[in-house]
A tleap script that builds the chain and sets N, CA, C and O, in Angstrom:
source leaprc.protein.ff14SB
mol = sequence {
  NLYS TYR GLU GLN GLU VAL ILE ASN LEU ILE
  TYR HIE ILE ASN GLU GLU ASN ILE LYS TYR
  VAL ASN ASP PHE GLN ILE ASN LYS ILE LEU
  ASN ASN ILE GLN GLU LEU ILE ASN SER ALA
  ASN LYS LEU ILE GLU GLU THR LYS PRO TRP
  GLU LEU PHE LYS ASP ASN LYS THR GLN GLN
  VAL ASN ASN LEU LEU HIE ILE LEU THR LYS
  ILE ILE GLU VAL SER THR PHE TRP LEU LYS
  PRO ILE LEU ILE ASP GLY VAL LYS ILE VAL
  MET SER GLN THR ASN VAL LYS PRO THR PHE
  ASN ARG LEU ASN ASP LEU THR SER VAL ASP
  ASN LEU GLN LEU LEU GLU SER MET PRO ILE
  TYR ARG ARG MET GLN ASN ILE CLYS
}
set mol.1.N position { 124.838 89.170 111.719 }
set mol.1.CA position { 123.549 88.256 110.775 }
set mol.1.C position { 123.681 88.592 109.377 }
set mol.1.O position { 124.081 89.673 108.943 }
set mol.2.N position { 123.269 87.461 108.618 }
set mol.2.CA position { 123.668 87.273 107.235 }
set mol.2.C position { 122.338 88.367 106.359 }
set mol.2.O position { 122.327 88.757 105.192 }
set mol.3.N position { 121.138 88.657 107.697 }
set mol.3.CA position { 120.295 89.176 107.030 }
set mol.3.C position { 120.745 90.735 106.776 }
set mol.3.O position { 120.384 91.202 105.695 }
set mol.4.N position { 121.376 91.457 107.513 }
set mol.4.CA position { 122.079 92.346 107.688 }
set mol.4.C position { 122.761 92.980 106.233 }
set mol.4.O position { 122.536 93.875 105.419 }
set mol.5.N position { 123.776 91.852 106.497 }
set mol.5.CA position { 124.850 91.744 105.358 }
set mol.5.C position { 124.204 92.164 104.024 }
set mol.5.O position { 124.631 92.954 103.182 }
set mol.6.N position { 123.004 91.399 104.041 }
set mol.6.CA position { 122.335 91.393 102.356 }
set mol.6.C position { 121.943 92.995 102.437 }
set mol.6.O position { 122.387 93.728 101.553 }
set mol.7.N position { 121.236 93.473 103.336 }
set mol.7.CA position { 120.480 94.782 103.707 }
set mol.7.C position { 121.720 95.911 103.181 }
set mol.7.O position { 121.502 96.796 102.353 }
set mol.8.N position { 122.739 95.727 103.692 }
set mol.8.CA position { 123.818 96.209 103.422 }
set mol.8.C position { 124.397 96.292 102.194 }
set mol.8.O position { 124.908 97.341 101.804 }
set mol.9.N position { 124.371 95.282 101.536 }
set mol.9.CA position { 124.733 94.705 99.740 }
set mol.9.C position { 123.536 95.705 98.783 }
set mol.9.O position { 123.923 96.327 97.794 }
set mol.10.N position { 122.545 95.731 99.092 }
set mol.10.CA position { 121.520 96.570 99.090 }
set mol.10.C position { 121.549 98.471 98.746 }
set mol.10.O position { 121.043 99.207 97.898 }
set mol.11.N position { 122.137 98.587 99.536 }
set mol.11.CA position { 122.855 100.079 99.544 }
set mol.11.C position { 123.844 100.302 98.819 }
set mol.11.O position { 123.966 101.276 98.076 }
set mol.12.N position { 125.085 98.905 99.067 }
set mol.12.CA position { 125.870 99.075 98.081 }
set mol.12.C position { 125.983 99.237 97.240 }
set mol.12.O position { 126.609 100.171 96.739 }
set mol.13.N position { 125.225 98.099 96.546 }
set mol.13.CA position { 124.946 98.304 95.200 }
set mol.13.C position { 124.582 98.915 94.682 }
set mol.13.O position { 125.098 99.230 93.609 }
set mol.14.N position { 123.253 99.556 95.226 }
set mol.14.CA position { 122.544 100.359 94.747 }
set mol.14.C position { 123.670 102.153 94.459 }
set mol.14.O position { 123.405 103.042 93.650 }
set mol.15.N position { 124.842 102.105 95.442 }
set mol.15.CA position { 125.437 103.298 95.046 }
set mol.15.C position { 126.532 103.167 93.978 }
set mol.15.O position { 126.955 104.054 93.236 }
set mol.16.N position { 126.969 101.659 94.064 }
set mol.16.CA position { 127.818 101.265 92.382 }
set mol.16.C position { 127.159 101.348 91.542 }
set mol.16.O position { 127.719 101.877 90.582 }
set mol.17.N position { 125.995 101.036 91.346 }
set mol.17.CA position { 125.475 101.127 89.940 }
set mol.17.C position { 125.047 102.226 89.708 }
set mol.17.O position { 124.737 102.391 88.528 }
set mol.18.N position { 124.857 103.310 90.558 }
set mol.18.CA position { 124.831 104.773 90.127 }
set mol.18.C position { 125.903 105.169 89.435 }
set mol.18.O position { 125.768 105.725 88.345 }
set mol.19.N position { 127.075 104.938 89.968 }
set mol.19.CA position { 128.467 105.066 89.324 }
set mol.19.C position { 128.446 104.436 87.778 }
set mol.19.O position { 128.952 104.952 86.781 }
set mol.20.N position { 127.857 103.415 87.844 }
set mol.20.CA position { 128.278 102.378 86.569 }
set mol.20.C position { 127.206 102.860 85.391 }
set mol.20.O position { 127.447 102.551 84.224 }
set mol.21.N position { 125.933 103.680 85.748 }
set mol.21.CA position { 125.339 103.951 84.439 }
set mol.21.C position { 126.076 105.278 84.247 }
set mol.21.O position { 126.235 105.332 83.027 }
set mol.22.N position { 126.450 106.047 84.624 }
set mol.22.CA position { 127.006 107.084 84.281 }
set mol.22.C position { 128.510 106.961 83.646 }
set mol.22.O position { 129.025 107.903 83.044 }
set mol.23.N position { 128.929 106.151 83.772 }
set mol.23.CA position { 130.095 105.072 83.282 }
set mol.23.C position { 129.515 104.644 81.993 }
set mol.23.O position { 130.256 105.007 81.080 }
set mol.24.N position { 128.236 103.868 81.475 }
set mol.24.CA position { 127.889 102.980 80.616 }
set mol.24.C position { 128.942 101.714 81.249 }
set mol.24.O position { 130.029 101.445 80.739 }
set mol.25.N position { 128.386 101.042 82.417 }
set mol.25.CA position { 129.418 99.876 82.121 }
set mol.25.C position { 128.289 99.024 82.856 }
set mol.25.O position { 128.036 98.885 84.053 }
set mol.26.N position { 127.628 98.439 81.554 }
set mol.26.CA position { 126.469 97.990 82.390 }
set mol.26.C position { 126.679 96.647 82.249 }
set mol.26.O position { 125.642 96.019 82.034 }
set mol.27.N position { 128.028 95.782 82.319 }
set mol.27.CA position { 128.590 94.887 82.592 }
set mol.27.C position { 128.714 94.872 83.968 }
set mol.27.O position { 128.591 93.787 84.536 }
set mol.28.N position { 128.946 95.916 84.641 }
set mol.28.CA position { 129.135 95.611 86.086 }
set mol.28.C position { 127.754 96.110 86.979 }
set mol.28.O position { 127.704 95.930 88.196 }
set mol.29.N position { 126.765 96.689 86.297 }
set mol.29.CA position { 125.667 96.487 86.935 }
set mol.29.C position { 124.777 95.141 86.809 }
set mol.29.O position { 123.854 94.789 87.544 }
set mol.30.N position { 125.339 94.448 85.612 }
set mol.30.CA position { 124.089 92.775 85.703 }
set mol.30.C position { 125.154 92.377 86.680 }
set mol.30.O position { 124.523 91.626 87.424 }
set mol.31.N position { 126.280 92.416 87.096 }
set mol.31.CA position { 127.387 91.484 88.043 }
set mol.31.C position { 126.648 91.906 89.541 }
set mol.31.O position { 126.176 91.063 90.304 }
set mol.32.N position { 126.648 93.230 89.771 }
set mol.32.CA position { 126.354 93.432 90.932 }
set mol.32.C position { 124.651 92.828 91.323 }
set mol.32.O position { 124.296 92.697 92.495 }
set mol.33.N position { 123.651 92.480 90.049 }
set mol.33.CA position { 122.381 91.961 90.399 }
set mol.33.C position { 122.212 90.966 90.414 }
set mol.33.O position { 121.201 90.420 90.857 }
set mol.34.N position { 123.752 90.119 89.629 }
set mol.34.CA position { 124.054 89.011 89.857 }
set mol.34.C position { 124.307 88.574 91.613 }
set mol.34.O position { 123.713 87.720 92.272 }
set mol.35.N position { 125.157 89.299 91.933 }
set mol.35.CA position { 125.542 89.190 93.141 }
set mol.35.C position { 124.637 89.237 94.015 }
set mol.35.O position { 124.804 88.624 95.069 }
set mol.36.N position { 123.577 89.905 93.807 }
set mol.36.CA position { 122.016 90.402 94.955 }
set mol.36.C position { 121.617 89.155 95.264 }
set mol.36.O position { 121.484 88.552 96.329 }
set mol.37.N position { 121.391 88.785 93.726 }
set mol.37.CA position { 120.324 87.291 93.860 }
set mol.37.C position { 121.128 86.415 94.498 }
set mol.37.O position { 120.644 86.002 95.552 }
set mol.38.N position { 122.572 85.842 94.114 }
set mol.38.CA position { 122.710 85.268 95.316 }
set mol.38.C position { 123.272 85.256 96.310 }
set mol.38.O position { 123.856 84.350 96.904 }
set mol.39.N position { 122.983 87.139 96.714 }
set mol.39.CA position { 123.159 86.741 97.965 }
set mol.39.C position { 121.475 86.454 98.426 }
set mol.39.O position { 121.553 85.781 99.454 }
set mol.40.N position { 120.200 86.653 98.136 }
set mol.40.CA position { 119.110 86.274 98.166 }
set mol.40.C position { 118.793 84.734 97.940 }
set mol.40.O position { 117.737 84.295 98.396 }
set mol.41.N position { 119.814 83.749 97.136 }
set mol.41.CA position { 119.531 82.394 97.998 }
set mol.41.C position { 120.121 81.885 98.723 }
set mol.41.O position { 119.744 80.871 99.309 }
set mol.42.N position { 121.618 82.653 98.950 }
set mol.42.CA position { 122.300 82.322 99.906 }
set mol.42.C position { 121.043 82.358 101.452 }
set mol.42.O position { 120.719 81.375 102.118 }
set mol.43.N position { 120.602 83.698 101.637 }
set mol.43.CA position { 120.059 83.830 102.542 }
set mol.43.C position { 118.590 82.921 103.054 }
set mol.43.O position { 118.134 82.594 104.150 }
set mol.44.N position { 118.149 82.726 101.583 }
set mol.44.CA position { 116.929 81.490 101.927 }
set mol.44.C position { 117.704 80.049 102.130 }
set mol.44.O position { 117.047 79.163 102.677 }
set mol.45.N position { 118.607 79.850 101.860 }
set mol.45.CA position { 119.162 78.710 102.313 }
set mol.45.C position { 119.713 78.307 103.774 }
set mol.45.O position { 119.755 77.288 104.463 }
set mol.46.N position { 120.170 79.840 103.889 }
set mol.46.CA position { 120.815 80.063 105.643 }
set mol.46.C position { 119.713 79.900 106.605 }
set mol.46.O position { 119.674 79.010 107.455 }
set mol.47.N position { 118.839 80.789 106.429 }
set mol.47.CA position { 117.487 80.571 107.170 }
set mol.47.C position { 116.250 79.645 107.466 }
set mol.47.O position { 115.542 79.511 108.464 }
set mol.48.N position { 116.256 78.986 106.071 }
set mol.48.CA position { 115.135 78.225 105.843 }
set mol.48.C position { 113.664 78.496 106.147 }
set mol.48.O position { 113.156 77.907 107.102 }
set mol.49.N position { 112.965 79.309 105.438 }
set mol.49.CA position { 111.973 79.466 105.718 }
set mol.49.C position { 110.944 78.788 106.010 }
set mol.49.O position { 110.032 79.222 106.714 }
set mol.50.N position { 110.981 77.618 105.486 }
set mol.50.CA position { 109.910 76.506 105.832 }
set mol.50.C position { 109.562 76.029 107.022 }
set mol.50.O position { 108.459 75.751 107.491 }
set mol.51.N position { 111.409 75.925 107.761 }
set mol.51.CA position { 111.709 75.329 109.195 }
set mol.51.C position { 110.725 76.903 109.792 }
set mol.51.O position { 109.657 76.806 110.396 }
set mol.52.N position { 111.199 77.852 109.546 }
set mol.52.CA position { 110.906 78.873 110.790 }
set mol.52.C position { 108.879 79.296 110.285 }
set mol.52.O position { 108.081 79.873 111.024 }
set mol.53.N position { 108.699 78.957 109.384 }
set mol.53.CA position { 106.892 79.190 109.155 }
set mol.53.C position { 106.707 77.424 110.073 }
set mol.53.O position { 106.301 77.506 111.232 }
set mol.54.N position { 106.909 76.445 109.699 }
set mol.54.CA position { 106.321 75.189 110.738 }
set mol.54.C position { 106.753 75.594 112.370 }
set mol.54.O position { 106.157 75.061 113.306 }
set mol.55.N position { 107.372 76.158 112.496 }
set mol.55.CA position { 107.989 76.773 113.843 }
set mol.55.C position { 107.363 77.883 114.363 }
set mol.55.O position { 107.498 78.382 115.480 }
set mol.56.N position { 106.568 78.268 113.313 }
set mol.56.CA position { 105.143 79.935 113.569 }
set mol.56.C position { 106.320 80.823 113.859 }
set mol.56.O position { 106.021 81.822 114.513 }
set mol.57.N position { 107.671 80.694 113.507 }
set mol.57.CA position { 108.093 82.283 113.727 }
set mol.57.C position { 107.918 82.981 112.559 }
set mol.57.O position { 108.598 83.065 111.536 }
set mol.58.N position { 106.667 83.564 112.973 }
set mol.58.CA position { 105.932 84.310 111.649 }
set mol.58.C position { 106.951 85.417 111.510 }
set mol.58.O position { 107.696 85.459 110.531 }
set mol.59.N position { 106.997 86.428 112.604 }
set mol.59.CA position { 107.722 87.899 112.903 }
set mol.59.C position { 109.183 87.605 111.745 }
set mol.59.O position { 109.498 88.459 110.917 }
set mol.60.N position { 109.892 86.358 111.880 }
set mol.60.CA position { 111.194 85.952 110.611 }
set mol.60.C position { 111.136 85.615 109.899 }
set mol.60.O position { 111.976 85.720 109.006 }
set mol.61.N position { 109.724 84.768 109.825 }
set mol.61.CA position { 109.265 84.833 107.995 }
set mol.61.C position { 109.189 86.210 107.489 }
set mol.61.O position { 109.951 86.561 106.588 }
set mol.62.N position { 108.232 87.109 108.054 }
set mol.62.CA position { 107.905 88.275 107.845 }
set mol.62.C position { 109.505 89.142 107.220 }
set mol.62.O position { 109.733 89.622 106.109 }
set mol.63.N position { 110.113 89.091 108.075 }
set mol.63.CA position { 111.234 90.166 107.920 }
set mol.63.C position { 112.015 89.466 106.495 }
set mol.63.O position { 112.472 90.177 105.600 }
set mol.64.N position { 112.063 88.156 106.478 }
set mol.64.CA position { 112.904 87.706 105.542 }
set mol.64.C position { 112.315 87.934 104.126 }
set mol.64.O position { 113.000 88.290 103.167 }
set mol.65.N position { 110.604 87.630 104.070 }
set mol.65.CA position { 109.985 88.291 102.744 }
set mol.65.C position { 110.316 89.399 102.605 }
set mol.65.O position { 110.845 89.744 101.548 }
set mol.66.N position { 110.086 90.364 103.722 }
set mol.66.CA position { 110.766 92.118 103.239 }
set mol.66.C position { 111.659 92.399 102.679 }
set mol.66.O position { 111.764 93.433 102.019 }
set mol.67.N position { 112.896 91.156 102.872 }
set mol.67.CA position { 114.103 91.497 102.235 }
set mol.67.C position { 114.512 91.182 100.870 }
set mol.67.O position { 115.344 91.623 100.076 }
set mol.68.N position { 113.541 90.171 100.884 }
set mol.68.CA position { 113.774 89.297 99.595 }
set mol.68.C position { 112.920 90.057 98.739 }
set mol.68.O position { 113.405 90.293 97.632 }
set mol.69.N position { 111.450 90.628 99.025 }
set mol.69.CA position { 110.653 91.590 98.389 }
set mol.69.C position { 111.300 92.800 98.030 }
set mol.69.O position { 110.649 93.560 97.313 }
set mol.70.N position { 112.719 93.224 98.457 }
set mol.70.CA position { 113.142 94.366 98.720 }
set mol.70.C position { 114.591 94.268 97.571 }
set mol.70.O position { 115.209 95.134 96.952 }
set mol.71.N position { 114.693 93.159 97.646 }
set mol.71.CA position { 115.793 92.651 96.301 }
set mol.71.C position { 114.834 92.543 95.300 }
set mol.71.O position { 115.201 92.966 94.203 }
set mol.72.N position { 113.923 92.181 95.358 }
set mol.72.CA position { 113.235 91.755 93.820 }
set mol.72.C position { 112.885 93.371 93.228 }
set mol.72.O position { 113.452 93.603 92.160 }
set mol.73.N position { 112.212 94.273 93.657 }
set mol.73.CA position { 112.446 95.924 93.586 }
set mol.73.C position { 113.964 96.225 93.245 }
set mol.73.O position { 114.328 96.686 92.163 }
set mol.74.N position { 114.529 96.014 93.951 }
set mol.74.CA position { 115.935 96.987 93.504 }
set mol.74.C position { 116.792 96.079 91.946 }
set mol.74.O position { 117.554 96.630 91.152 }
set mol.75.N position { 116.409 94.824 91.918 }
set mol.75.CA position { 116.891 93.945 90.816 }
set mol.75.C position { 115.950 94.347 89.605 }
set mol.75.O position { 116.435 94.312 88.474 }
set mol.76.N position { 114.582 94.739 89.788 }
set mol.76.CA position { 113.595 95.254 88.471 }
set mol.76.C position { 114.145 96.901 88.192 }
set mol.76.O position { 114.076 97.532 87.137 }
set mol.77.N position { 114.521 97.198 89.082 }
set mol.77.CA position { 114.737 98.331 89.039 }
set mol.77.C position { 116.323 98.998 88.024 }
set mol.77.O position { 116.478 100.022 87.358 }
set mol.78.N position { 117.184 97.920 88.325 }
set mol.78.CA position { 118.267 97.715 87.598 }
set mol.78.C position { 118.037 96.933 86.129 }
set mol.78.O position { 118.799 97.171 85.193 }
set mol.79.N position { 117.194 96.210 86.032 }
set mol.79.CA position { 117.548 95.437 84.923 }
set mol.79.C position { 115.912 95.848 84.056 }
set mol.79.O position { 115.634 95.206 83.043 }
set mol.80.N position { 115.287 96.547 84.386 }
set mol.80.CA position { 114.061 97.482 83.844 }
set mol.80.C position { 114.826 97.469 82.068 }
set mol.80.O position { 114.487 96.713 81.158 }
set mol.81.N position { 115.788 98.432 82.018 }
set mol.81.CA position { 116.360 98.867 80.250 }
set mol.81.C position { 116.697 97.885 79.603 }
set mol.81.O position { 116.967 98.015 78.409 }
set mol.82.N position { 116.775 96.464 80.331 }
set mol.82.CA position { 117.120 94.904 79.367 }
set mol.82.C position { 115.910 94.166 79.386 }
set mol.82.O position { 115.420 93.746 78.338 }
set mol.83.N position { 115.262 93.926 80.767 }
set mol.83.CA position { 114.135 93.038 80.410 }
set mol.83.C position { 112.777 93.612 80.482 }
set mol.83.O position { 111.989 93.322 81.382 }
set mol.84.N position { 112.483 94.528 79.403 }
set mol.84.CA position { 111.458 95.624 79.237 }
set mol.84.C position { 110.144 94.357 79.536 }
set mol.84.O position { 109.685 94.202 80.668 }
set mol.85.N position { 109.892 93.920 78.903 }
set mol.85.CA position { 108.554 93.130 79.210 }
set mol.85.C position { 108.304 92.196 80.312 }
set mol.85.O position { 107.184 91.856 80.691 }
set mol.86.N position { 109.495 91.777 80.835 }
set mol.86.CA position { 109.835 90.661 81.833 }
set mol.86.C position { 109.697 91.589 83.370 }
set mol.86.O position { 109.557 90.983 84.432 }
set mol.87.N position { 109.751 92.966 83.320 }
set mol.87.CA position { 109.857 94.115 84.339 }
set mol.87.C position { 108.922 93.870 84.764 }
set mol.87.O position { 108.751 93.322 85.852 }
set mol.88.N position { 107.667 94.406 83.598 }
set mol.88.CA position { 106.346 95.064 83.558 }
set mol.88.C position { 105.590 93.925 84.241 }
set mol.88.O position { 104.554 94.093 84.883 }
set mol.89.N position { 106.267 92.616 84.024 }
set mol.89.CA position { 105.379 91.570 84.781 }
set mol.89.C position { 105.407 91.450 86.181 }
set mol.89.O position { 104.569 91.195 87.047 }
set mol.90.N position { 106.531 91.691 86.159 }
set mol.90.CA position { 107.290 91.351 87.690 }
set mol.90.C position { 106.498 92.600 88.423 }
set mol.90.O position { 106.160 92.542 89.605 }
set mol.91.N position { 106.293 93.523 87.731 }
set mol.91.CA position { 105.460 94.644 88.608 }
set mol.91.C position { 103.912 94.489 88.728 }
set mol.91.O position { 103.111 94.627 89.652 }
set mol.92.N position { 103.830 94.172 87.522 }
set mol.92.CA position { 102.156 93.702 87.884 }
set mol.92.C position { 101.954 92.574 89.032 }
set mol.92.O position { 100.968 92.423 89.753 }
set mol.93.N position { 102.925 91.967 89.009 }
set mol.93.CA position { 102.398 90.463 90.352 }
set mol.93.C position { 102.509 90.509 91.512 }
set mol.93.O position { 101.929 89.792 92.328 }
set mol.94.N position { 103.715 91.864 91.842 }
set mol.94.CA position { 104.116 91.844 93.184 }
set mol.94.C position { 103.788 93.177 93.178 }
set mol.94.O position { 104.494 93.750 94.007 }
set mol.95.N position { 102.809 94.165 92.451 }
set mol.95.CA position { 102.689 95.809 92.852 }
set mol.95.C position { 103.727 96.446 93.288 }
set mol.95.O position { 103.659 97.487 93.941 }
set mol.96.N position { 104.930 95.781 92.908 }
set mol.96.CA position { 106.435 96.853 93.593 }
set mol.96.C position { 106.441 97.608 92.307 }
set mol.96.O position { 106.138 97.053 91.251 }
set mol.97.N position { 106.838 99.080 92.388 }
set mol.97.CA position { 106.740 100.084 91.615 }
set mol.97.C position { 108.394 100.733 91.819 }
set mol.97.O position { 108.778 101.855 92.150 }
set mol.98.N position { 108.917 99.851 91.565 }
set mol.98.CA position { 110.430 100.584 91.438 }
set mol.98.C position { 110.865 101.804 90.893 }
set mol.98.O position { 110.667 102.075 89.709 }
set mol.99.N position { 111.572 102.731 91.846 }
set mol.99.CA position { 111.937 103.964 90.984 }
set mol.99.C position { 113.092 104.243 91.698 }
set mol.99.O position { 113.342 103.766 92.805 }
set mol.100.N position { 113.819 105.032 91.064 }
set mol.100.CA position { 115.036 105.430 91.842 }
set mol.100.C position { 115.095 106.281 93.224 }
set mol.100.O position { 116.111 106.223 93.917 }
set mol.101.N position { 113.881 107.144 93.642 }
set mol.101.CA position { 113.807 107.762 94.903 }
set mol.101.C position { 113.553 106.670 95.741 }
set mol.101.O position { 113.347 107.010 96.906 }
set mol.102.N position { 113.495 105.348 95.501 }
set mol.102.CA position { 113.245 104.187 96.468 }
set mol.102.C position { 113.869 103.332 96.628 }
set mol.102.O position { 113.549 102.332 97.269 }
set mol.103.N position { 115.348 103.617 95.844 }
set mol.103.CA position { 116.029 102.170 96.270 }
set mol.103.C position { 116.708 101.747 97.246 }
set mol.103.O position { 117.474 100.785 97.203 }
set mol.104.N position { 116.445 102.525 98.320 }
set mol.104.CA position { 117.011 102.709 99.500 }
set mol.104.C position { 116.378 102.845 100.475 }
set mol.104.O position { 116.967 103.009 101.543 }
set mol.105.N position { 115.076 102.823 100.420 }
set mol.105.CA position { 113.876 102.620 101.210 }
set mol.105.C position { 113.715 101.496 101.598 }
set mol.105.O position { 113.313 100.876 100.613 }
set mol.106.N position { 113.794 100.684 102.628 }
set mol.106.CA position { 113.277 99.986 102.715 }
set mol.106.C position { 111.507 99.402 103.217 }
set mol.106.O position { 110.808 98.388 103.206 }
set mol.107.N position { 111.478 100.449 103.508 }
set mol.107.CA position { 110.047 100.826 103.749 }
set mol.107.C position { 108.914 100.392 102.805 }
set mol.107.O position { 107.801 99.927 103.054 }
set mol.108.N position { 109.642 100.735 101.439 }
set mol.108.CA position { 109.207 100.654 100.113 }
set mol.108.C position { 108.490 99.421 99.907 }
set mol.108.O position { 107.774 99.471 98.908 }
set mol.109.N position { 108.456 98.375 100.510 }
set mol.109.CA position { 107.735 97.526 100.343 }
set mol.109.C position { 107.229 96.663 101.191 }
set mol.109.O position { 107.281 95.434 101.237 }
set mol.110.N position { 106.523 97.790 102.137 }
set mol.110.CA position { 105.978 97.591 103.282 }
set mol.110.C position { 104.515 97.013 102.580 }
set mol.110.O position { 104.190 97.417 101.464 }
set mol.111.N position { 103.741 96.120 103.268 }
set mol.111.CA position { 102.735 95.881 103.245 }
set mol.111.C position { 102.163 95.508 101.733 }
set mol.111.O position { 101.021 95.835 101.410 }
set mol.112.N position { 103.094 94.762 100.789 }
set mol.112.CA position { 102.450 94.404 99.705 }
set mol.112.C position { 102.022 93.208 99.697 }
set mol.112.O position { 102.492 92.344 100.438 }
set mol.113.N position { 101.120 93.009 98.900 }
set mol.113.CA position { 100.587 91.460 98.613 }
set mol.113.C position { 100.311 91.181 97.331 }
set mol.113.O position { 99.555 91.808 96.589 }
set mol.114.N position { 101.309 89.671 96.951 }
set mol.114.CA position { 101.429 89.542 95.845 }
set mol.114.C position { 100.127 89.595 95.194 }
set mol.114.O position { 99.124 89.418 95.885 }
set mol.115.N position { 99.980 89.928 93.341 }
set mol.115.CA position { 98.789 89.401 92.976 }
set mol.115.C position { 98.593 88.328 92.089 }
set mol.115.O position { 99.569 87.617 92.327 }
set mol.116.N position { 97.964 87.794 91.250 }
set mol.116.CA position { 97.990 87.194 90.734 }
set mol.116.C position { 99.494 86.534 89.801 }
set mol.116.O position { 100.000 87.121 88.844 }
set mol.117.N position { 99.850 85.572 90.220 }
set mol.117.CA position { 101.013 84.931 89.619 }
set mol.117.C position { 101.053 84.237 88.357 }
set mol.117.O position { 100.025 83.616 88.090 }
set mol.118.N position { 102.114 84.183 87.404 }
set mol.118.CA position { 102.508 83.995 85.734 }
set mol.118.C position { 103.819 83.874 85.425 }
set mol.118.O position { 104.632 84.482 86.121 }
set mol.119.N position { 104.179 83.217 84.531 }
set mol.119.CA position { 105.503 83.158 84.547 }
set mol.119.C position { 105.863 83.785 83.787 }
set mol.119.O position { 105.284 83.758 82.701 }
set mol.120.N position { 107.319 84.906 84.045 }
set mol.120.CA position { 107.754 85.842 83.329 }
set mol.120.C position { 107.778 85.550 82.272 }
set mol.120.O position { 106.951 86.094 81.541 }
set mol.121.N position { 108.775 84.510 81.646 }
set mol.121.CA position { 109.013 84.191 80.509 }
set mol.121.C position { 108.731 82.694 80.328 }
set mol.121.O position { 108.954 81.766 81.107 }
set mol.122.N position { 108.231 82.693 79.206 }
set mol.122.CA position { 107.722 81.176 78.755 }
set mol.122.C position { 108.789 79.980 78.399 }
set mol.122.O position { 109.665 80.439 77.665 }
set mol.123.N position { 108.896 79.240 78.554 }
set mol.123.CA position { 109.713 78.053 78.521 }
set mol.123.C position { 109.911 77.681 77.545 }
set mol.123.O position { 108.940 77.312 76.884 }
set mol.124.N position { 111.240 77.591 76.974 }
set mol.124.CA position { 111.619 77.077 75.400 }
set mol.124.C position { 111.349 75.597 75.700 }
set mol.124.O position { 111.656 74.934 76.691 }
set mol.125.N position { 110.564 75.186 74.359 }
set mol.125.CA position { 110.443 73.543 74.433 }
set mol.125.C position { 111.455 73.213 73.731 }
set mol.125.O position { 112.233 74.100 73.379 }
set mol.126.N position { 111.668 71.944 73.386 }
set mol.126.CA position { 112.446 71.421 72.427 }
set mol.126.C position { 111.865 71.012 71.055 }
set mol.126.O position { 110.846 70.325 71.134 }
set mol.127.N position { 112.157 71.201 70.239 }
set mol.127.CA position { 111.294 71.271 68.888 }
set mol.127.C position { 112.062 70.097 68.001 }
set mol.127.O position { 113.193 69.971 67.533 }
set mol.128.N position { 110.720 69.219 68.023 }
set mol.128.CA position { 112.035 68.026 67.204 }
set mol.128.C position { 111.306 67.932 65.759 }
set mol.128.O position { 111.800 67.249 64.862 }
savepdb mol mol.pdb
quit
């Protein structure tokens, strides 16, 4: 099942990123986060949550949302030094508080509820 692969990827990336932080290899951390985000996109494409919801497969939808929320938490943690203000907005909207001790704890995102949503970054408009 692809869901388990994504969960394993979360653990693997956290382990690798700890090494990369110690070696100041920020580019490799960013590559790992991009890989994790790509896996989330693939997971959405493969599981088609809109169809699961339509078919009343609530548990499967909840499992998917749980994994995706964990990906948001992990990504937010590793991007915190780079996207300072954006991370604060993500944290306030999702009520996710990413910390080092919670990185591999899949239950850290249990029972979260989204708060008011707003754009993380404003869209750039063409200036004429």
